[in-house]
Every structure is written in structure tokens, then in C-alpha cells.
N, C-alpha and C positions, 0 to 999 in steps of 0.2 A: 456762302458762297457753296453751291450743290455741284458737286464733281461725278460724274457717270463715266465708267470705264469701257471698253469697248463692247462688253456683256452687258453693259446698262447696269453694272454695280454700283451704287452709291460708295463714294468715297474711294472708288479706285483710282489707282495713279494715271494718268493719261499720258502716254509715249510722247516726248517732242515731235513732231513732224506727221503726226494724225490729223486728218481731217475733222474739224469739230464745229462745233455752232456755238456761240457765245451770245448770250442774253445779258444785257447790262443796262442799267439805270442810266438816263441823260440827266443833263442839268435842268434845272428851274427855267420856264420860260418856252420847251421845246412843246410841240402839240401834241406829244404822244410820250409817256413818261419811261419805256423801255424799248429798246431797238435790238438787232439780231445780225449777227456778222458770221459768215461763214469761210472757213480758210484751213491751210496749214498751222496748227500750233508750233508758233515759233519759242516761246518762253512763257513761264509762270511767275517770274519775278525779275525785277523789282515790279514789272508789269506785265501783265497777260498780252501777249501779243500773237496777232494773227496775221497771216499772210494770206490774201484773198487769191482769187483765179487771176485777175488783173493784175497781180503783183504790189497789190497796195499794202502795207504794213498799217494795222490797226493796232495800237496799243491803248490798253484799256486798265484803268487804275482797279487794283484787286476789290477794294471795298463797295466798286459798284455793280460787279459781276453778281448777276441773279442765278445763271446756271450755265453750266459747261458740260457740254456733254457731246463724246466721241462719235463721230458718222463713217458709214461703210466708204471705203476708197472712190474717188471720183474715177467713173466708168473709164478705160483706157481706150482710146479709138485705134482702130486698125492700122491708121499711117501713121500712128507713134508706135505702133509694134514694129512696123518694117523699117521705120527711121531708128530706133534703138539697134535692131539687129543690124540694120549698115554698119553701125558704128562699132559694133562689136566685133565684127566680122572683120573689119579693119583693124581691131584691137588684138586678133589671133587668126592672121590670113594663112597660117601654113607656108609653104614655101612656093607654092605655085599657085596659081589662080586664072579663072577662065569663065567668061558667061555663055550659057549654052540653053536657048529657048526660055529665057528669062531666069534661068537659074545659077546661082552663083556656087561656082565648083573652088572646093580647095584641096591641095594636098600637099602633105607634111610629113612621107615616110613613114605612115601608118601611125603616127606619135598624136593621140586625142581625137576624140570624134569631131569636135568643132573644126580640126584642121585638115580633117580627110572626110569631107561631106559635102552634098550639095545640098543648098536652100534657097528658097522661092523669094528673091529679094526683088526682082524685077518690078516695074511699075504696075499698077492694078490693071488687068486686062491682057497682060503679057506674058503670064507664066503658064508654059504648057504643062498638059495634064501627064505625070510621070507613067500612067498606065498606060499610055499610048505607046503600041510597039516601035514605033519610029523614034519617038523622043526617049523612050525607056533604053533602046539601041545608043543612041548617041551620049545618052549621060553615062550607061555603062562603058562604052567605048572609051570614053578619055579616062576612067577610072582605071580600068582593064590594061591601059598603055601604060599606067603607073603603077601596075601589080596590086592595085586595091580593088576591095569589092565596092559596089555601089551603096553607098549610105546617104538617107535623107536625113535632112535636120529640119523636121516641122515647126514652126513657131505656130500658135494656135491663132487660126482665123487666114492665117497666109495661103494655106493649101489644106486639104484633105489627105487622110491617109489612103494612098491608093488601094482600090481591090489587091487582094491578095499580100498586102504589106505585113511585114511582121514587126509591131511596135516593139522598142526596146527602152532604154532609161529615158526618164522623165528628167527635166530639169526647170526648175524656178527661177526666174530672172526677177531680181528685187531692184528696185530704183530709189533714187533721192534727189532733192534738189538740196544742192551744197548749200544755199543759205539758210536752209533748215538742219543742218548736221552739225553738231559740235565740235569743232575741230580745235587740236590743239594750239596755242600761240607760237609755236615752234617748233622744228624737227625734234627738240629734244634728245632724247639719245637713240632716236633713227637715223641712220645713215644711207642716201639715196645715190645709186651710183646708174649710169647708163647702161650698163651690164652687169650680170652675175659673174662674181667671184668663184673659185673651185668652195670655199667654207660655204656660201650661199647655195651652192648646188649639192651640197653633202647633206644638207637638210630636207632639200625639194624631195618629196616622196621617199624619203630615206635612203637617196641616192640611187633608188632602182629606177632606172629609165633607160630607153636605148640612145646611142649614141646621137642619135640625130635630135633628140629633145632639146638640146644647147641652141641648137640653128631656129626652131621652132620658136622657145621661149623669146628669143631674140629677133623673131620678126615683127614688123608693124608696117601696115599701109598709112602713108600720108598722116603718119601719127608720130608720138613721142614716147618712149618707154622709160620707166623708173622701176629698179629695182633696189628694195629697202631691206634692209636688215637692223636690229639691235644687238649688239655686241662687238667689241673692236676688231677691228681687220687683224687677221692673222691667227684671230679665235673662233673658235665653233659660234655661230649667232642662235641667240635663243629664238628668234623669228624672223621669218622672212616674208616678202610680199611682191609682186609685180603691180605694177599700175601702166595702163594705157591710155593715153590721151589722144582722143581721135575726135572727127567731125561727123556729123549725122546730117541727111539731105535736107532737114527743117531747120538747120544753122544752129541747132543744140551742139554745144561742143562736152563729149562725155569722157569722164576717168573710170576706165572700168578695172575693177580690182579681180585679180586671181593669184594663184600659187599662193597664199597664204597659209603659212605654217608655222605653229608654235611646238618648239620642244616639248615632250611628254611632261618634262618636272613643270615647267612653268606656264601650263594651262588653268584656265578658272581663276587666274590673276588678274585680268584686265591686259595681258600683254597685247593680245590679237586686237583689240578696240585701240589701244594707243597706235600699233604699227598703223592699222587700216585709216585711222584718223590722218596719220602723217602724211601718208600716200596722198589720201584725199587732199589735205590742206597743198600739198605741192602740183597736184593735178590743177587745182583753183588757181595757182599761181601763174600756171600757162593758160589761163582763161577756161577752163572747164566749170561748167555751170550746173552739170547733172552729174551722177554717179549712178553706177549700176554693178552688179555682182551676179554671176551665174552659179547656184548652189542644187546640187541633186535633191531630189526629193525625198526625204526620210532624213537629211542632214539638219537634226533640229538644233544642235549646238551653234551651228553656222547662221542659222535662219533668226535665233536667238540674239544672236553678237550684232547682226547688221539691222536689225528691228531697234535695238537698243541706241544706234547711231543714227535712227530717222529713217531707215530704208523702208520701203512698203514694197508689196507686191504687184508687179506690174504684168507679167505675164508667163506664160509654161512654152517650151519648147519640148519635143520628145525625137528619137531617133526611130529611123525606120528602116529595117533590112531591106535589099531588092525583093520586090514582088515575086511569089512563086508562080511557077508556069509561064 
């Protein structure tokens, strides 16, 4: 069997969740000797299993595989970006929300950009241009009434950067089909609660956050939250994480990971993978079919962790401060 990695290097291991093409031999009696199947790689043993775009699981005996090659990720449609962003906004909605001119506005006391920004989530053709002085005034006024600056959160392809806007932090959104994520058979050492306790909060950002952070962390719109920890209650946890299970307009139910932190002395030991997998397993028990995580570009360690769980790049978004002039 020939295997080619993402860069085309023979013999390179291909991570589960990668989009692949498998060529394999057919039994005697078929009109042709070999055939191909394209889809996401689910397993390599005891059978090579590929899930097609139609969700059909094709299982292939390893001794019949002629070649297995990684492909570039399936193109993501604009509608899929908008739909995932809806679920993500519901999973981190801040403390106040409003719709203005096709923009979804969130305010959360200034804690985190996601919870204090405007993002273009209205249906196609309904999102007003923020460079329009009247639109900009309405957006600016809503945030100003709450003592906040106007901050735009712009997912790629949903709206252009307005003229004069100042680009800021960039974020990579990674996503996975939970059928392709290797989840732990049970919670194991991970305890999941509906709200964070004092020890959980002590590890989150080293305990360095404003008072409003607890309320922002505990907010969800029409969804369910779980706060995971590894470590007995009453003791300092060695790892923490948050998962929000929310629905998207296209019918998918998403499990969104955030606030995953591992104490310094326990990093690079698989703890983050165990915690994340357990949180996603909990989300799947609530009906989640897909998962996402939002990672600042440049955070290579987190990207590697989630790629190892089967996550792939979905889209990016960036922050833009109020246009000048």
C-alpha cells in the first residue's frame, strides 16, 4: 500500500479526519480491476474506513488498497461560514445582544472581542455597509451607549473591511465532524459541571480577568454549557475547558470549545487532548454532530493539538476597529 502525506511525501502518516482518495482492488468478476473513493479518513485499522460526502461509510480491507493519498480540504461554502458563526455567536453571546442592519451586536462589559463586537450574520443581501455614515452611526451608537468602542468581527467572505478600518487580531476557526474525532470511551478523570467553580476560575487566564468575566463565561443563547476539569474538587485542577452546545441555522448542532488551559507543569503530556476529547464526547451526548474551536493565528501548539483530534481549517475571521474619519 502506498500512502502519501499532505505534502505528498511517501510513507507519511495521514491524520484521521483528513480528506483522502483511496484506490483499491475489486474482487474478481467486476468490469474493472480497481476503483476510487473520496472522503474523510475515519480509521486505518482493522479496516481502512472512509466517510464520503454523502455520509456513506466505506470500509476497505488493507490488503486491497493500492494507494492512499491526502487531498486538499473540501472547499467551504459561504453559507457554511455564516451558519457556523451563528452557532459560535450563540455559544459566546456576551450579556446583551441586538440586530442592526443585518449585523449581530454583542456587549459583555468589554471582556473579550467576541462578546463585544458586531458581526455580519444577517441573510445574504441584508448586511448593510458599515462604511455608510448612517449605518456606522447606528452601530457606533449602540456600543457607545454601553461605554464600548465599535469593533467589527469580520468572518472571511461575509463582509469586506470598510475603507479606513484598522485590521487587528486574526483568528483561525477549525472544525470537525464528531464522527471522525477519536473520543474517549467515557469521561474518565474529567468532571463536567454546568458552571465553573472558584478553582476552575483560578486557572483560567491565571485568575487575571475582570469581575464581569464570570458572567460572560456563563452566558449561552439557546444552548447548553459544560465546564470541564481534571482534578478533584477542592484542589487546584491541572486542566480546564468550556464547551458550548448550540444549533446552527442549517440544522447542525455544534460543540464549541473555548477556555482550554493546562497548568504549566502538565503541558505536552496529552492532558489537553484528553480534556478536549471528553468535552466533545459530552457534547455528542447532547446531540452535537460537529465541533469547532477558535484559535488566534500564530498559536501553533493549539493548532497541532486540534489537528491531532481531526479538526481542519474551516475559515478565518479578523477584528477591525472603527473606520478613521
